[in-house]
MIDOSE-1310 file (N, C-alpha, C; in nm, 2 decimals, decimal comma, always signed):
residues 103
mmev	+3,11/+9,66/+4,44/+3,03/+9,66/+4,44/+2,95/+9,61/+4,32; +2,84/+9,51/+4,31/+2,77/+9,46/+4,22/+2,68/+9,54/+4,13; +2,66/+9,61/+4,07/+2,54/+9,69/+3,95/+2,43/+9,60/+3,88; +2,31/+9,67/+3,92/+2,19/+9,58/+3,85/+2,21/+9,61/+3,70
glqh	+2,22/+9,55/+3,60/+2,21/+9,57/+3,50/+2,08/+9,50/+3,37; +2,08/+9,55/+3,30/+2,00/+9,49/+3,17/+2,00/+9,32/+3,18; +2,10/+9,27/+3,20/+2,09/+9,18/+3,19/+2,02/+9,08/+3,34; +2,05/+9,11/+3,45/+1,97/+9,06/+3,56/+1,83/+9,13/+3,52
flvv	+1,76/+9,23/+3,49/+1,61/+9,22/+3,48/+1,59/+9,13/+3,38; +1,63/+9,14/+3,27/+1,63/+8,98/+3,17/+1,59/+8,83/+3,22; +1,69/+8,84/+3,33/+1,71/+8,72/+3,38/+1,57/+8,70/+3,43; +1,55/+8,77/+3,53/+1,40/+8,76/+3,64/+1,32/+8,78/+3,54
sail	+1,29/+8,84/+3,40/+1,18/+8,86/+3,30/+1,16/+8,69/+3,22; +1,26/+8,62/+3,21/+1,23/+8,53/+3,15/+1,26/+8,42/+3,27; +1,23/+8,42/+3,39/+1,24/+8,32/+3,50/+1,03/+8,31/+3,51; +0,99/+8,49/+3,51/+0,84/+8,51/+3,52/+0,83/+8,47/+3,43
fslg	+0,83/+8,48/+3,28/+0,76/+8,42/+3,14/+0,74/+8,24/+3,17; +0,86/+8,24/+3,19/+0,86/+8,07/+3,21/+0,73/+8,00/+3,33; +0,76/+8,04/+3,43/+0,63/+8,06/+3,52/+0,50/+8,05/+3,46; +0,51/+8,15/+3,42/+0,35/+8,15/+3,35/+0,31/+8,06/+3,24
ifgv	+0,44/+8,09/+3,11/+0,39/+7,99/+3,06/+0,36/+7,83/+3,10; +0,45/+7,78/+3,21/+0,42/+7,63/+3,28/+0,27/+7,69/+3,37; +0,24/+7,76/+3,41/+0,10/+7,79/+3,48/-0,03/+7,78/+3,37; +0,02/+7,84/+3,25/-0,11/+7,81/+3,18/-0,14/+7,67/+3,09
vtrk	+0,02/+7,61/+3,09/+0,01/+7,45/+3,03/-0,05/+7,37/+3,13; +0,00/+7,37/+3,23/+0,00/+7,28/+3,31/-0,13/+7,29/+3,40; -0,20/+7,37/+3,44/-0,29/+7,40/+3,54/-0,45/+7,34/+3,45; -0,49/+7,33/+3,56/-0,67/+7,30/+3,51/-0,77/+7,40/+3,57
navm	-0,69/+7,42/+3,67/-0,81/+7,54/+3,76/-0,81/+7,66/+3,64; -0,93/+7,76/+3,63/-0,94/+7,85/+3,55/-0,86/+7,98/+3,56; -0,89/+7,93/+3,76/-0,76/+8,10/+3,84/-0,67/+8,03/+3,80; -0,63/+7,96/+3,81/-0,44/+7,96/+3,81/-0,35/+7,93/+3,67
vlmg	-0,48/+7,95/+3,56/-0,46/+8,00/+3,41/-0,43/+8,12/+3,41; -0,54/+8,22/+3,47/-0,56/+8,33/+3,45/-0,40/+8,37/+3,54; -0,34/+8,36/+3,67/-0,27/+8,38/+3,72/-0,11/+8,38/+3,70; -0,08/+8,21/+3,56/-0,01/+8,24/+3,47/-0,03/+8,31/+3,34
ieli	-0,11/+8,39/+3,30/-0,12/+8,49/+3,20/-0,09/+8,64/+3,30; -0,17/+8,65/+3,39/-0,08/+8,77/+3,47/+0,05/+8,76/+3,46; +0,15/+8,67/+3,47/+0,28/+8,62/+3,55/+0,36/+8,68/+3,40; +0,29/+8,63/+3,28/+0,32/+8,63/+3,15/+0,32/+8,79/+3,11
lnaa	+0,23/+8,91/+3,13/+0,22/+9,04/+3,14/+0,31/+9,10/+3,22; +0,34/+9,05/+3,33/+0,45/+9,13/+3,42/+0,53/+9,11/+3,34; +0,59/+9,02/+3,34/+0,72/+8,97/+3,22/+0,72/+9,06/+3,12; +0,66/+9,11/+3,06/+0,68/+9,17/+2,98/+0,68/+9,33/+2,99
ninf	+0,59/+9,33/+3,12/+0,65/+9,48/+3,16/+0,76/+9,53/+3,23; +0,87/+9,43/+3,33/+0,98/+9,42/+3,30/+1,09/+9,49/+3,20; +1,01/+9,41/+3,12/+1,12/+9,40/+2,97/+1,11/+9,52/+2,91; +0,95/+9,63/+2,91/+0,97/+9,75/+2,88/+1,00/+9,86/+2,94
iafa	+1,00/+9,82/+3,04/+1,10/+9,89/+3,15/+1,23/+9,92/+3,15; +1,32/+9,83/+3,16/+1,42/+9,77/+3,16/+1,46/+9,82/+3,00; +1,44/+9,77/+2,90/+1,49/+9,88/+2,78/+1,44/+9,98/+2,78; +1,35/+10,06/+2,84/+1,31/+10,22/+2,84/+1,46/+10,23/+2,91
kygn	+1,48/+10,16/+3,03/+1,60/+10,25/+3,11/+1,70/+10,26/+3,05; +1,79/+10,08/+2,99/+1,91/+10,12/+2,95/+1,92/+10,09/+2,78; +1,79/+10,14/+2,74/+1,82/+10,19/+2,59/+1,78/+10,34/+2,54; +1,78/+10,37/+2,60/+1,75/+10,54/+2,62/+1,64/+10,57/+2,53
fgfd	+1,52/+10,50/+2,57/+1,39/+10,52/+2,49/+1,29/+10,63/+2,58; +1,36/+10,68/+2,66/+1,24/+10,77/+2,70/+1,16/+10,71/+2,80; +1,02/+10,81/+2,81/+0,95/+10,73/+2,86/+0,85/+10,63/+2,83; +0,84/+10,60/+2,69/+0,85/+10,50/+2,64/+0,79/+10,34/+2,66
gqli	+0,90/+10,28/+2,76/+0,88/+10,19/+2,80/+0,76/+10,19/+2,94; +0,79/+10,30/+2,99/+0,71/+10,33/+3,10/+0,51/+10,31/+3,08; +0,51/+10,42/+2,96/+0,40/+10,42/+2,90/+0,32/+10,28/+2,86; +0,41/+10,17/+2,77/+0,36/+10,06/+2,78/+0,31/+9,99/+2,88
alfv	+0,41/+9,99/+2,93/+0,39/+9,92/+3,09/+0,25/+9,96/+3,13; +0,21/+10,07/+3,16/+0,10/+10,17/+3,22/-0,01/+10,07/+3,14; +0,01/+10,07/+3,02/-0,13/+10,07/+2,96/-0,10/+9,90/+2,97; -0,04/+9,79/+2,98/-0,03/+9,66/+2,99/-0,13/+9,63/+3,11
ivla	-0,09/+9,74/+3,21/-0,13/+9,69/+3,36/-0,25/+9,75/+3,37; -0,31/+9,88/+3,29/-0,45/+9,89/+3,25/-0,55/+9,73/+3,18; -0,47/+9,68/+3,08/-0,53/+9,58/+3,00/-0,55/+9,50/+3,06; -0,43/+9,44/+3,19/-0,42/+9,32/+3,29/-0,54/+9,31/+3,37
aaea	-0,59/+9,45/+3,43/-0,70/+9,51/+3,51/-0,80/+9,47/+3,48; -0,82/+9,50/+3,29/-0,97/+9,48/+3,30/-0,99/+9,33/+3,23; -0,86/+9,24/+3,21/-0,89/+9,14/+3,17/-0,90/+9,05/+3,24; -0,86/+9,08/+3,40/-0,89/+8,99/+3,51/-1,06/+9,01/+3,57
aial	-1,07/+9,14/+3,53/-1,23/+9,13/+3,59/-1,31/+9,09/+3,46; -1,31/+9,07/+3,37/-1,37/+9,06/+3,25/-1,37/+8,88/+3,27; -1,27/+8,79/+3,28/-1,20/+8,68/+3,31/-1,27/+8,64/+3,43; -1,25/+8,74/+3,58/-1,34/+8,65/+3,63/-1,46/+8,62/+3,67
aivl	-1,56/+8,71/+3,59/-1,64/+8,72/+3,55/-1,69/+8,60/+3,49; -1,64/+8,58/+3,42/-1,67/+8,45/+3,33/-1,64/+8,31/+3,36; -1,52/+8,30/+3,45/-1,51/+8,22/+3,56/-1,63/+8,18/+3,68; -1,68/+8,27/+3,69/-1,78/+8,26/+3,79/-1,95/+8,25/+3,72
niyk	-1,94/+8,27/+3,58/-2,09/+8,23/+3,52/-2,05/+8,09/+3,47; -1,93/+8,05/+3,48/-1,91/+7,89/+3,41/-1,90/+7,85/+3,55; -1,86/+7,88/+3,67/-1,87/+7,78/+3,78/-2,06/+7,78/+3,83; -2,12/+7,88/+3,80/-2,26/+7,84/+3,83/-2,33/+7,74/+3,74
nfat	-2,33/+7,78/+3,64/-2,35/+7,69/+3,55/-2,29/+7,57/+3,54; -2,18/+7,50/+3,56/-2,12/+7,36/+3,53/-2,08/+7,35/+3,71; -2,10/+7,39/+3,80/-2,01/+7,38/+3,93/-1,87/+7,33/+3,96; -1,81/+7,37/+3,83/-1,66/+7,34/+3,82/-1,56/+7,47/+3,78
vnvd	-1,47/+7,46/+3,80/-1,37/+7,58/+3,72/-1,24/+7,55/+3,69; -1,25/+7,39/+3,62/-1,13/+7,31/+3,57/-1,12/+7,35/+3,41; -1,09/+7,38/+3,35/-1,10/+7,37/+3,22/-1,12/+7,28/+3,13; -1,06/+7,16/+3,16/-1,05/+7,04/+3,06/-1,24/+7,01/+3,14
eink	-1,30/+7,01/+3,21/-1,42/+6,94/+3,21/-1,54/+6,98/+3,14; -1,48/+7,14/+3,13/-1,58/+7,24/+3,02/-1,58/+7,19/+2,89; -1,69/+7,11/+2,86/-1,67/+7,10/+2,68/-1,80/+7,12/+2,63; -1,85/+7,18/+2,70/-2,01/+7,21/+2,66/-2,01/+7,36/+2,70
lke	-2,06/+7,45/+2,57/-2,09/+7,57/+2,62/-2,23/+7,61/+2,61; -2,32/+7,50/+2,53/-2,46/+7,54/+2,48/-2,52/+7,42/+2,59; -2,57/+7,46/+2,67/-2,67/+7,37/+2,71/-2,82/+7,37/+2,76
């Protein structure tokens, strides 16, 4: 039988991180950019938990991952409020079309 090791977690984390960076860089929709940021944060959480398990760091990795989850929830709430406000003012959520913050 094949065991799941640290390398497997790192590969999954690298794939998630790459997809998140790709989403942030290539997407024009603000909601899709936020989803890319969430993928990046989830990749970091996988790394924290994997290194905590295989590096014998105790519960430090889990505590940091929990803090990142709370941070991501707060970031999502604030970012979605900003996106809704931008949509109300500009009638679009494409980040390349919003070039004036004062009007």
